[in-house]
N, CA, C and O atoms as CSV, one atom per row, in Angstrom:
chain,resi,resn,atom,element,x,y,z
A,1,UNK,N,N,-178.389,-8.289,-125.702
A,1,UNK,CA,C,-177.511,-8.021,-124.163
A,1,UNK,C,C,-176.394,-6.930,-124.661
A,1,UNK,O,O,-175.709,-6.911,-125.683
A,2,UNK,N,N,-176.467,-6.066,-123.594
A,2,UNK,CA,C,-175.495,-5.305,-123.348
A,2,UNK,C,C,-173.899,-5.873,-123.448
A,2,UNK,O,O,-173.708,-6.331,-122.321
A,3,UNK,N,N,-172.862,-6.038,-124.108
A,3,UNK,CA,C,-171.542,-6.420,-124.668
A,3,UNK,C,C,-171.027,-6.570,-123.106
A,3,UNK,O,O,-170.944,-7.728,-122.696
A,4,UNK,N,N,-170.679,-5.525,-122.211
A,4,UNK,CA,C,-170.000,-5.588,-121.370
A,4,UNK,C,C,-170.733,-6.547,-119.923
A,4,UNK,O,O,-170.114,-7.268,-119.140
A,5,UNK,N,N,-172.118,-6.258,-119.937
A,5,UNK,CA,C,-172.676,-7.189,-119.278
A,5,UNK,C,C,-172.414,-8.862,-119.612
A,5,UNK,O,O,-172.258,-9.794,-118.824
A,6,UNK,N,N,-172.427,-8.847,-120.701
A,6,UNK,CA,C,-172.189,-10.775,-121.169
A,6,UNK,C,C,-170.705,-10.998,-120.506
A,6,UNK,O,O,-170.286,-11.917,-119.803
A,7,UNK,N,N,-170.172,-10.003,-120.916
A,7,UNK,CA,C,-168.615,-10.416,-120.472
A,7,UNK,C,C,-168.695,-10.626,-119.356
A,7,UNK,O,O,-168.470,-11.787,-119.014
A,8,UNK,N,N,-169.013,-9.714,-118.393
A,8,UNK,CA,C,-169.313,-9.679,-116.869
A,8,UNK,C,C,-169.628,-11.003,-116.318
A,8,UNK,O,O,-168.992,-11.586,-115.440
A,9,UNK,N,N,-170.708,-11.424,-116.945
A,9,UNK,CA,C,-171.214,-12.766,-116.880
A,9,UNK,C,C,-170.187,-13.788,-117.173
A,9,UNK,O,O,-170.253,-14.796,-116.470
A,10,UNK,N,N,-169.366,-13.746,-117.954
A,10,UNK,CA,C,-168.516,-14.430,-118.514
A,10,UNK,C,C,-167.532,-14.978,-117.607
A,10,UNK,O,O,-167.183,-16.158,-117.584
A,11,UNK,N,N,-166.990,-13.801,-116.660
A,11,UNK,CA,C,-166.218,-13.897,-115.825
A,11,UNK,C,C,-166.239,-14.293,-114.588
A,11,UNK,O,O,-165.373,-14.821,-113.890
A,12,UNK,N,N,-167.754,-13.861,-114.302
A,12,UNK,CA,C,-168.254,-14.824,-112.973
A,12,UNK,C,C,-168.440,-15.906,-113.223
A,12,UNK,O,O,-167.895,-16.579,-112.348
A,13,UNK,N,N,-169.064,-16.715,-114.166
A,13,UNK,CA,C,-169.110,-18.023,-114.504
A,13,UNK,C,C,-167.823,-18.513,-114.630
A,13,UNK,O,O,-167.552,-19.532,-113.995
A,14,UNK,N,N,-167.103,-18.077,-115.214
A,14,UNK,CA,C,-165.444,-18.725,-115.177
A,14,UNK,C,C,-164.993,-18.968,-113.701
A,14,UNK,O,O,-164.553,-19.986,-113.169
A,15,UNK,N,N,-165.264,-17.584,-113.149
A,15,UNK,CA,C,-164.932,-18.176,-111.835
A,15,UNK,C,C,-165.149,-18.949,-110.803
A,15,UNK,O,O,-164.417,-19.416,-109.930
A,16,UNK,N,N,-166.711,-19.036,-111.129
A,16,UNK,CA,C,-167.683,-20.084,-110.586
A,16,UNK,C,C,-166.885,-21.686,-110.877
A,16,UNK,O,O,-166.677,-22.634,-110.120
A,17,UNK,N,N,-166.652,-21.514,-111.960
A,17,UNK,CA,C,-166.158,-22.770,-112.619
A,17,UNK,C,C,-165.029,-23.562,-112.338
A,17,UNK,O,O,-164.843,-24.773,-112.455
A,18,UNK,N,N,-164.308,-22.639,-111.944
A,18,UNK,CA,C,-162.997,-22.870,-111.734
A,18,UNK,C,C,-162.700,-22.957,-110.423
A,18,UNK,O,O,-161.737,-23.628,-110.052
A,19,UNK,N,N,-163.528,-22.258,-109.519
A,19,UNK,CA,C,-163.809,-22.770,-108.010
A,19,UNK,C,C,-164.056,-23.904,-107.831
A,19,UNK,O,O,-163.382,-24.552,-107.030
A,20,UNK,N,N,-165.266,-24.561,-108.641
A,20,UNK,CA,C,-165.853,-25.698,-108.361
A,20,UNK,C,C,-164.621,-26.667,-109.116
A,20,UNK,O,O,-164.583,-27.853,-108.788
A,21,UNK,N,N,-163.757,-26.221,-109.987
A,21,UNK,CA,C,-163.018,-27.234,-110.424
A,21,UNK,C,C,-162.093,-27.968,-109.273
A,21,UNK,O,O,-161.850,-29.170,-109.176
A,22,UNK,N,N,-161.610,-26.787,-108.353
A,22,UNK,CA,C,-160.740,-27.474,-106.904
A,22,UNK,C,C,-162.048,-28.471,-106.463
A,22,UNK,O,O,-161.880,-29.674,-106.666
A,23,UNK,N,N,-163.222,-28.079,-105.926
A,23,UNK,CA,C,-163.733,-28.611,-105.142
A,23,UNK,C,C,-164.138,-30.357,-106.168
A,23,UNK,O,O,-164.526,-31.290,-105.464
A,24,UNK,N,N,-164.057,-30.512,-107.102
A,24,UNK,CA,C,-164.598,-31.548,-107.877
A,24,UNK,C,C,-163.300,-32.696,-107.607
A,24,UNK,O,O,-163.546,-33.838,-107.997
A,25,UNK,N,N,-162.441,-32.545,-107.200
A,25,UNK,CA,C,-161.158,-33.623,-106.764
A,25,UNK,C,C,-161.010,-34.110,-107.791
A,25,UNK,O,O,-161.205,-35.325,-107.757
A,26,UNK,N,N,-160.616,-33.531,-109.199
A,26,UNK,CA,C,-160.423,-34.259,-110.053
A,26,UNK,C,C,-161.245,-34.826,-110.725
A,26,UNK,O,O,-160.881,-35.783,-111.407
A,27,UNK,N,N,-162.927,-34.298,-110.730
A,27,UNK,CA,C,-164.122,-34.920,-111.298
A,27,UNK,C,C,-164.376,-35.842,-110.569
A,27,UNK,O,O,-164.810,-36.804,-111.203
A,28,UNK,N,N,-164.287,-36.045,-109.202
A,28,UNK,CA,C,-164.278,-37.339,-108.769
A,28,UNK,C,C,-165.580,-37.007,-108.003
A,28,UNK,O,O,-166.006,-38.033,-107.473
A,29,UNK,N,N,-166.511,-35.719,-107.712
A,29,UNK,CA,C,-167.385,-35.505,-107.293
A,29,UNK,C,C,-168.700,-34.963,-107.956
A,29,UNK,O,O,-168.632,-33.895,-108.565
A,30,UNK,N,N,-169.336,-35.323,-107.912
A,30,UNK,CA,C,-170.531,-35.325,-109.134
A,30,UNK,C,C,-170.855,-33.543,-109.042
A,30,UNK,O,O,-170.508,-32.705,-109.874
A,31,UNK,N,N,-171.473,-33.356,-108.009
A,31,UNK,CA,C,-171.817,-31.721,-107.938
A,31,UNK,C,C,-171.256,-30.947,-108.403
A,31,UNK,O,O,-171.537,-30.372,-109.455
A,32,UNK,N,N,-170.211,-30.748,-107.609
A,32,UNK,CA,C,-168.968,-29.715,-108.107
A,32,UNK,C,C,-168.807,-29.972,-109.783
A,32,UNK,O,O,-168.727,-29.014,-110.551
A,33,UNK,N,N,-168.778,-31.030,-110.139
A,33,UNK,CA,C,-167.728,-31.276,-111.583
A,33,UNK,C,C,-169.417,-30.869,-112.654
A,33,UNK,O,O,-169.334,-30.455,-113.810
A,34,UNK,N,N,-170.551,-31.067,-112.064
A,34,UNK,CA,C,-171.498,-30.299,-112.672
A,34,UNK,C,C,-171.349,-28.718,-112.855
A,34,UNK,O,O,-171.657,-27.995,-113.802
A,35,UNK,N,N,-170.821,-28.461,-111.727
A,35,UNK,CA,C,-170.908,-26.860,-111.619
A,35,UNK,C,C,-169.878,-26.673,-112.734
A,35,UNK,O,O,-170.490,-26.651,-113.802
A,36,UNK,N,N,-168.621,-26.536,-112.913
A,36,UNK,CA,C,-167.474,-26.806,-113.482
A,36,UNK,C,C,-168.156,-27.013,-115.180
A,36,UNK,O,O,-167.748,-26.203,-116.012
A,37,UNK,N,N,-168.928,-27.831,-115.532
A,37,UNK,CA,C,-169.563,-28.049,-116.473
A,37,UNK,C,C,-170.267,-27.078,-117.111
A,37,UNK,O,O,-169.940,-26.464,-118.127
A,38,UNK,N,N,-171.402,-26.957,-116.359
A,38,UNK,CA,C,-172.366,-25.507,-116.758
A,38,UNK,C,C,-171.777,-24.244,-116.496
A,38,UNK,O,O,-172.146,-23.270,-117.152
A,39,UNK,N,N,-170.852,-24.131,-115.565
A,39,UNK,CA,C,-170.173,-22.580,-115.415
A,39,UNK,C,C,-169.048,-22.136,-116.734
A,39,UNK,O,O,-168.974,-20.962,-117.099
A,40,UNK,N,N,-168.363,-23.031,-117.255
A,40,UNK,CA,C,-167.775,-23.191,-118.128
A,40,UNK,C,C,-168.578,-22.893,-119.521
A,40,UNK,O,O,-168.095,-21.987,-120.200
A,41,UNK,N,N,-169.563,-23.441,-119.952
A,41,UNK,CA,C,-170.413,-23.634,-120.555
A,41,UNK,C,C,-171.331,-22.062,-120.583
A,41,UNK,O,O,-171.724,-21.624,-121.665
A,42,UNK,N,N,-171.555,-21.439,-119.496
A,42,UNK,CA,C,-172.331,-19.879,-119.562
A,42,UNK,C,C,-171.136,-19.362,-120.014
A,42,UNK,O,O,-171.201,-19.011,-121.193
A,43,UNK,N,N,-169.996,-19.181,-119.451
A,43,UNK,CA,C,-168.579,-18.288,-119.790
A,43,UNK,C,C,-168.122,-18.379,-121.033
A,43,UNK,O,O,-167.397,-17.462,-121.420
A,44,UNK,N,N,-168.372,-19.291,-121.787
A,44,UNK,CA,C,-167.941,-19.466,-123.505
A,44,UNK,C,C,-169.084,-18.854,-124.108
A,44,UNK,O,O,-168.863,-18.108,-125.062
A,45,UNK,N,N,-170.528,-19.065,-123.652
A,45,UNK,CA,C,-171.422,-18.782,-124.354
A,45,UNK,C,C,-171.864,-17.005,-124.249
A,45,UNK,O,O,-172.484,-16.375,-125.105
A,46,UNK,N,N,-171.343,-16.498,-122.973
A,46,UNK,CA,C,-171.597,-15.257,-122.636
A,46,UNK,C,C,-170.283,-14.471,-123.500
A,46,UNK,O,O,-170.428,-13.427,-124.136
A,47,UNK,N,N,-169.090,-15.167,-123.370
A,47,UNK,CA,C,-167.797,-14.330,-124.047
A,47,UNK,C,C,-168.370,-14.477,-125.906
A,47,UNK,O,O,-168.212,-13.618,-126.773
A,48,UNK,N,N,-168.919,-15.600,-126.033
A,48,UNK,CA,C,-169.165,-15.403,-127.546
A,48,UNK,C,C,-170.134,-14.251,-127.738
A,48,UNK,O,O,-169.907,-13.522,-128.703
A,49,UNK,N,N,-171.159,-13.977,-126.985
A,49,UNK,CA,C,-172.071,-12.794,-127.166
A,49,UNK,C,C,-171.541,-11.366,-127.121
A,49,UNK,O,O,-171.878,-10.362,-127.749
A,50,UNK,N,N,-170.283,-11.649,-125.861
A,50,UNK,CA,C,-169.673,-10.110,-125.956
A,50,UNK,C,C,-168.595,-10.045,-127.203
A,50,UNK,O,O,-168.262,-8.937,-127.622
A,51,UNK,N,N,-168.113,-11.113,-127.727
A,51,UNK,CA,C,-167.605,-10.466,-128.804
A,51,UNK,C,C,-168.164,-10.136,-130.074
A,51,UNK,O,O,-167.488,-9.817,-131.052
A,52,UNK,N,N,-169.186,-10.203,-130.051
A,52,UNK,CA,C,-170.113,-9.596,-131.255
A,52,UNK,C,C,-169.764,-8.126,-131.636
A,52,UNK,O,O,-169.809,-7.584,-132.740
A,53,UNK,N,N,-169.346,-7.552,-130.229
A,53,UNK,CA,C,-169.330,-6.185,-130.273
A,53,UNK,C,C,-167.773,-5.679,-129.715
A,53,UNK,O,O,-167.054,-4.955,-130.403
A,54,UNK,N,N,-167.383,-6.180,-128.367
A,54,UNK,CA,C,-166.330,-5.735,-128.225
A,54,UNK,C,C,-165.265,-6.544,-128.787
A,54,UNK,O,O,-165.303,-7.756,-129.000
A,55,UNK,N,N,-164.176,-5.626,-129.033
A,55,UNK,CA,C,-162.966,-6.301,-129.730
A,55,UNK,C,C,-162.095,-7.426,-129.018
A,55,UNK,O,O,-161.913,-7.326,-127.805
A,56,UNK,N,N,-161.582,-8.430,-129.680
A,56,UNK,CA,C,-161.293,-9.747,-129.028
A,56,UNK,C,C,-160.225,-9.477,-128.236
A,56,UNK,O,O,-160.098,-10.302,-127.332
A,57,UNK,N,N,-159.344,-8.539,-128.256
A,57,UNK,CA,C,-157.795,-8.486,-127.571
A,57,UNK,C,C,-158.389,-7.209,-126.272
A,57,UNK,O,O,-157.518,-6.689,-125.575
A,58,UNK,N,N,-159.524,-6.902,-126.108
A,58,UNK,CA,C,-159.709,-6.003,-125.491
A,58,UNK,C,C,-160.768,-7.187,-124.511
A,58,UNK,O,O,-160.499,-7.336,-123.319
A,59,UNK,N,N,-161.332,-7.560,-124.816
A,59,UNK,CA,C,-162.679,-8.735,-123.972
A,59,UNK,C,C,-161.709,-9.900,-123.194
A,59,UNK,O,O,-161.791,-10.125,-121.987
A,60,UNK,N,N,-160.834,-10.551,-124.062
A,60,UNK,CA,C,-159.691,-11.219,-123.452
A,60,UNK,C,C,-159.175,-10.568,-122.564
A,60,UNK,O,O,-159.561,-11.018,-121.485
A,61,UNK,N,N,-158.223,-9.395,-122.386
A,61,UNK,CA,C,-157.599,-8.952,-121.428
A,61,UNK,C,C,-158.434,-8.509,-120.297
A,61,UNK,O,O,-157.774,-8.659,-119.269
A,62,UNK,N,N,-159.659,-8.005,-120.031
A,62,UNK,CA,C,-160.234,-7.833,-119.441
A,62,UNK,C,C,-161.006,-9.414,-118.737
A,62,UNK,O,O,-161.187,-9.520,-117.524
A,63,UNK,N,N,-161.303,-10.279,-119.503
A,63,UNK,CA,C,-161.733,-11.503,-119.309
A,63,UNK,C,C,-160.778,-12.234,-117.977
A,63,UNK,O,O,-161.252,-12.510,-116.875
A,64,UNK,N,N,-159.323,-12.459,-118.401
A,64,UNK,CA,C,-157.799,-12.989,-118.156
A,64,UNK,C,C,-157.907,-12.034,-116.958
A,64,UNK,O,O,-158.261,-12.677,-115.970
A,65,UNK,N,N,-157.766,-10.997,-116.744
A,65,UNK,CA,C,-157.435,-9.803,-115.548
A,65,UNK,C,C,-158.367,-10.120,-114.814
A,65,UNK,O,O,-158.148,-10.755,-113.782
A,66,UNK,N,N,-159.479,-9.788,-115.145
A,66,UNK,CA,C,-160.259,-9.889,-114.041
A,66,UNK,C,C,-160.743,-11.084,-113.093
A,66,UNK,O,O,-161.070,-11.100,-111.906
A,67,UNK,N,N,-160.649,-12.270,-114.264
A,67,UNK,CA,C,-160.659,-13.548,-113.765
A,67,UNK,C,C,-159.312,-13.755,-112.885
A,67,UNK,O,O,-159.404,-14.324,-111.798
A,68,UNK,N,N,-158.593,-13.488,-113.159
A,68,UNK,CA,C,-157.314,-13.768,-111.851
A,68,UNK,C,C,-157.306,-12.879,-110.702
A,68,UNK,O,O,-156.521,-12.975,-109.759
A,69,UNK,N,N,-158.208,-12.022,-110.828
A,69,UNK,CA,C,-158.194,-11.241,-109.633
A,69,UNK,C,C,-159.165,-12.065,-108.987
A,69,UNK,O,O,-158.740,-12.718,-108.034
A,70,UNK,N,N,-160.417,-12.191,-109.297
A,70,UNK,CA,C,-161.465,-12.682,-108.303
A,70,UNK,C,C,-161.015,-14.329,-108.431
A,70,UNK,O,O,-161.407,-15.039,-107.504
A,71,UNK,N,N,-160.311,-14.912,-109.389
A,71,UNK,CA,C,-160.030,-16.137,-108.597
A,71,UNK,C,C,-158.908,-16.463,-107.386
A,71,UNK,O,O,-158.686,-17.409,-106.630
A,72,UNK,N,N,-158.382,-15.253,-107.616
A,72,UNK,CA,C,-157.188,-15.375,-106.613
A,72,UNK,C,C,-158.091,-15.088,-105.217
A,72,UNK,O,O,-157.939,-15.922,-104.325
A,73,UNK,N,N,-158.970,-14.030,-104.973
A,73,UNK,CA,C,-159.320,-13.751,-103.903
A,73,UNK,C,C,-160.593,-15.052,-103.809
A,73,UNK,O,O,-160.476,-15.809,-102.846
A,74,UNK,N,N,-161.569,-15.262,-104.610
A,74,UNK,CA,C,-162.373,-17.104,-103.973
A,74,UNK,C,C,-161.226,-17.671,-103.269
A,74,UNK,O,O,-161.421,-17.902,-102.076
A,75,UNK,N,N,-159.872,-17.992,-103.826
A,75,UNK,CA,C,-158.905,-18.845,-103.408
A,75,UNK,C,C,-158.677,-18.925,-102.286
A,75,UNK,O,O,-158.544,-19.994,-101.690
A,76,UNK,N,N,-158.567,-17.549,-101.671
A,76,UNK,CA,C,-158.353,-16.663,-100.665
A,76,UNK,C,C,-159.268,-17.439,-99.345
A,76,UNK,O,O,-158.952,-18.220,-98.448
A,77,UNK,N,N,-160.564,-16.761,-99.768
A,77,UNK,CA,C,-161.857,-17.032,-99.202
A,77,UNK,C,C,-161.913,-18.273,-98.740
A,77,UNK,O,O,-161.778,-18.607,-97.563
A,78,UNK,N,N,-162.163,-19.152,-99.905
A,78,UNK,CA,C,-162.803,-20.416,-99.918
A,78,UNK,C,C,-162.059,-21.317,-99.447
A,78,UNK,O,O,-162.371,-21.909,-98.413
A,79,UNK,N,N,-160.804,-21.614,-100.207
A,79,UNK,CA,C,-159.722,-22.536,-99.929
A,79,UNK,C,C,-158.901,-22.219,-98.772
A,79,UNK,O,O,-158.642,-23.158,-98.019
A,80,UNK,N,N,-158.324,-20.756,-98.419
A,80,UNK,CA,C,-157.768,-20.086,-97.478
A,80,UNK,C,C,-156.123,-20.482,-98.155
A,80,UNK,O,O,-155.333,-21.198,-97.540
A,81,UNK,N,N,-155.897,-20.020,-99.170
A,81,UNK,CA,C,-154.821,-19.810,-99.998
A,81,UNK,C,C,-154.301,-18.324,-99.703
A,81,UNK,O,O,-155.006,-17.325,-99.843
A,82,UNK,N,N,-153.054,-18.319,-99.302
A,82,UNK,CA,C,-152.608,-17.206,-98.473
A,82,UNK,C,C,-151.987,-16.391,-100.115
A,82,UNK,O,O,-151.414,-16.917,-101.069
A,83,UNK,N,N,-152.355,-15.114,-99.911
A,83,UNK,CA,C,-151.573,-14.154,-100.528
A,83,UNK,C,C,-150.735,-13.615,-100.107
A,83,UNK,O,O,-151.198,-13.066,-99.107
A,84,UNK,N,N,-149.303,-13.272,-100.229
A,84,UNK,CA,C,-148.618,-12.357,-99.650
A,84,UNK,C,C,-148.524,-11.140,-99.980
A,84,UNK,O,O,-149.286,-10.936,-100.925
A,85,UNK,N,N,-147.796,-9.930,-99.582
A,85,UNK,CA,C,-147.950,-8.525,-99.799
A,85,UNK,C,C,-147.445,-8.412,-101.395
A,85,UNK,O,O,-148.072,-7.529,-101.981
A,86,UNK,N,N,-146.505,-9.068,-102.197
A,86,UNK,CA,C,-146.083,-8.906,-103.139
A,86,UNK,C,C,-147.031,-9.349,-104.279
A,86,UNK,O,O,-147.189,-8.689,-105.307
A,87,UNK,N,N,-147.843,-10.888,-103.928
A,87,UNK,CA,C,-149.226,-10.760,-104.186
A,87,UNK,C,C,-150.122,-9.916,-104.518
A,87,UNK,O,O,-150.733,-9.946,-105.586
A,88,UNK,N,N,-150.237,-9.295,-103.844
A,88,UNK,CA,C,-151.663,-8.474,-103.344
A,88,UNK,C,C,-151.084,-7.077,-104.294
A,88,UNK,O,O,-151.970,-6.316,-104.681
A,89,UNK,N,N,-149.685,-6.745,-104.656
A,89,UNK,CA,C,-149.242,-6.084,-105.611
A,89,UNK,C,C,-149.483,-6.048,-106.806
A,89,UNK,O,O,-149.750,-5.111,-107.559
A,90,UNK,N,N,-149.354,-7.374,-106.995
A,90,UNK,CA,C,-149.518,-8.055,-108.527
A,90,UNK,C,C,-150.929,-8.007,-108.657
A,90,UNK,O,O,-151.297,-7.822,-109.817
A,91,UNK,N,N,-151.843,-8.121,-107.798
A,91,UNK,CA,C,-152.747,-8.197,-108.715
A,91,UNK,C,C,-153.523,-7.021,-108.869
A,91,UNK,O,O,-154.418,-6.957,-109.711
A,92,UNK,N,N,-153.139,-5.762,-107.846
A,92,UNK,CA,C,-153.477,-4.345,-108.311
A,92,UNK,C,C,-152.824,-4.015,-109.608
A,92,UNK,O,O,-153.581,-3.375,-110.336
A,93,UNK,N,N,-151.555,-4.275,-110.163
A,93,UNK,CA,C,-151.336,-4.251,-111.032
A,93,UNK,C,C,-151.932,-4.569,-112.153
A,93,UNK,O,O,-151.923,-3.727,-113.050
A,94,UNK,N,N,-152.487,-5.655,-112.339
A,94,UNK,CA,C,-153.606,-6.424,-113.197
A,94,UNK,C,C,-154.272,-5.612,-113.116
A,94,UNK,O,O,-154.178,-4.876,-114.098
A,95,UNK,N,N,-155.298,-5.151,-112.092
A,95,UNK,CA,C,-156.394,-4.151,-111.963
A,95,UNK,C,C,-156.152,-2.957,-112.921
A,95,UNK,O,O,-156.892,-2.526,-113.805
A,96,UNK,N,N,-154.758,-2.472,-112.467
A,96,UNK,CA,C,-154.612,-1.130,-113.421
A,96,UNK,C,C,-154.231,-1.303,-114.732
A,96,UNK,O,O,-154.324,-0.484,-115.647
A,97,UNK,N,N,-153.761,-2.513,-114.765
A,97,UNK,CA,C,-153.572,-2.738,-116.664
A,97,UNK,C,C,-154.928,-3.029,-117.513
A,97,UNK,O,O,-155.080,-2.501,-118.615
A,98,UNK,N,N,-155.897,-3.886,-116.958
A,98,UNK,CA,C,-157.268,-3.873,-117.119
A,98,UNK,C,C,-157.994,-2.538,-117.528
A,98,UNK,O,O,-158.665,-2.381,-118.548
A,99,UNK,N,N,-157.706,-1.475,-116.416
A,99,UNK,CA,C,-158.190,-0.131,-116.626
A,99,UNK,C,C,-157.388,0.823,-117.676
A,99,UNK,O,O,-157.943,1.627,-118.424
A,100,UNK,N,N,-156.154,0.620,-117.608
A,100,UNK,CA,C,-155.746,1.518,-119.028
A,100,UNK,C,C,-155.944,0.705,-120.107
A,100,UNK,O,O,-156.232,1.243,-121.176
A,101,UNK,N,N,-155.809,-0.952,-120.018
A,101,UNK,CA,C,-156.146,-1.098,-121.616
A,101,UNK,C,C,-157.798,-0.489,-122.155
A,101,UNK,O,O,-158.150,-0.098,-123.268
A,102,UNK,N,N,-158.529,-0.597,-120.942
A,102,UNK,CA,C,-159.733,0.322,-121.213
A,102,UNK,C,C,-160.403,1.442,-121.636
A,102,UNK,O,O,-161.410,1.673,-122.305
A,103,UNK,N,N,-159.168,2.372,-120.785
A,103,UNK,CA,C,-159.255,3.665,-121.326
A,103,UNK,C,C,-158.414,3.878,-122.351
A,103,UNK,O,O,-158.624,4.916,-122.979
A,104,UNK,N,N,-157.465,3.155,-122.727
A,104,UNK,CA,C,-156.864,3.788,-124.339
A,104,UNK,C,C,-157.733,3.166,-125.214
A,104,UNK,O,O,-157.847,3.605,-126.359
A,105,UNK,N,N,-158.280,2.335,-124.888
A,105,UNK,CA,C,-158.890,1.370,-126.472
A,105,UNK,C,C,-159.907,2.519,-127.074
A,105,UNK,O,O,-160.460,3.479,-126.536
A,106,UNK,N,N,-159.918,1.980,-128.504
A,106,UNK,CA,C,-160.591,2.206,-129.437
A,106,UNK,C,C,-162.192,2.037,-128.777
A,106,UNK,O,O,-162.358,1.036,-128.081
A,107,UNK,N,N,-163.304,2.912,-128.952
A,107,UNK,CA,C,-165.025,2.548,-128.930
A,107,UNK,C,C,-165.028,1.179,-129.320
A,107,UNK,O,O,-164.248,0.970,-130.250
A,108,UNK,N,N,-165.726,0.048,-128.867
A,108,UNK,CA,C,-166.382,-0.645,-129.953
A,108,UNK,C,C,-167.081,-0.333,-131.037
A,108,UNK,O,O,-167.856,0.623,-131.030
A,109,UNK,N,N,-166.907,-1.040,-132.015
A,109,UNK,CA,C,-167.790,-0.814,-133.335
A,109,UNK,C,C,-168.850,-1.406,-133.105
A,109,UNK,O,O,-168.752,-2.415,-132.406
A,110,UNK,N,N,-169.959,-1.082,-133.503
A,110,UNK,CA,C,-171.479,-1.991,-133.543
A,110,UNK,C,C,-172.044,-1.854,-134.720
A,110,UNK,O,O,-173.117,-2.410,-134.959
């Protein structure tokens, strides 16, 4: 599996799991709690596959940066969490940081 595809799967699984974590209401609701467990399991397994090729610093920065952006958007859409203008600027800066990190990084070793 392509390492960046595995990283993308890890990010999406983590976003789904974190969104379900709120819905689980402290693990008192079974279906969202199960989604949390499965989602984080998929996320960590996929991240481990990505780390076979992608340097850990790069992979973690992408995972954290894109994860924060996607969680913020998911919270806005799913839970009505308000994001003010400075918040959107912060999200844009996170995305810029992820792009700069990837453009300036050395290619992954095979």
